N, C-alpha and C positions, 0 to 999 in steps of 0.2 A: 504494500500500500504506500510505503514511503517513496518507492521508485515511481509509483503512479502519480503521486503528488508532484514529484520533480518534473515529470513529463508535463503535468498540468501547468506548472509554473512556466515552462518553456512555451507551452501553447498560449498562455496569457501574454507573454512578451511578444510573440509573433502576431497575436490578435491586435495588440496595441499598435504594432507597426503596420497594420492593415495587410499583413501577409496571411490572409485567411486560409488558403490551401495548406500552408505549412502549419498553421495553428490547428487545423482539423487533424492533420497527421499526428501531431503531438497529443491532442486530446484523445484520439482513438488509441494511441499507445498507452495513455494513462488508464483508460477503461480496461485494457487487457490485464493490468496489474492488480485489479481489485477482485478479491474473492467475494466480497459482500456486494452483490448487485443491487442492494436496497439501502445503501449508505447515502448520507447527505452528499459526500464528495462525488460518488458515482453519478448521482442525479445531476449534480452541478456540471460535471463534464459532458453529460448528455445534452444539457441545456447549452453549454458553450459551443458544442458542435453544431447544434441547431441554429444558434445565433450567427455563427460564422457562415453557415450555408445561406442564411437570410441575407447577409452582407454580400454574398456572391451572386444572389439572385436565384439560387436553387431552392425555390419555396417548397417544393414537394419534400425534399430532404429536410428542410428546416422544420416543417410541420411534423415530420416523423420523429425527429430527435427531440424537439421541444415537447411533443406529446408524450414521448417515452419518459422524459424527465418528470412530467406532471404526474404520471402514474406512480412513480416512486415517491415523489414529494407528497402526494395525497396520503400515502401510507405513513409517512413521517410526520405530517401535519405541522410543518414549520411555516408560519404565516409569511415570513419574508421570502421564502423560497417559492411558495405557492404563488405569491404575488408576481414574482419574476417570471414564472412560467406562463401565467395568464397574460401578462403584458407582452411577452415574446410571441405568444399565439395571436394576440390581438393585432400586433404590428404586422405579422406575417400575413394574416388573413386580409388585412387592409391593403397590403401591397398587391395581392392577387385579385382584389376587387370583391371579395366575399365579405361585404359589410355587415351582414347579419351575424356571421360567426365572429367577426371582429368586435361587434357591439356586445355579444354574449360574453366574450372573454374579457373585454374591458369592464363590463359590469362585475364579473367575478374578481378581477383585479381590484376594483374599487371596494368590494366587500371585504377583502383582506387588508386593505389599506388602513381601515379605521381601527 
């Protein structure tokens, strides 16, 4: 798991540099190092991959990974993480013109914001 977090840190650096493809590579390597597929960090890396795909315009992959992060985060029930996933889904749906789904996720984001 420590090695996974190291890959995650490298992924964050590449994401900040807008090297989204490289960030995805590191985040995926991070996922491989986690035995606990329902941990907060694992869910976070799923989200990061989805967010990077969003930045690249690959909205199908973005929705897949952010959705997978949400499944784990619902089990953990950590409000700040749930909020992040709902916001990521809302932004991605908005970019593909699915405003109904965007609104639904934005509403859920707001519910966890309070």
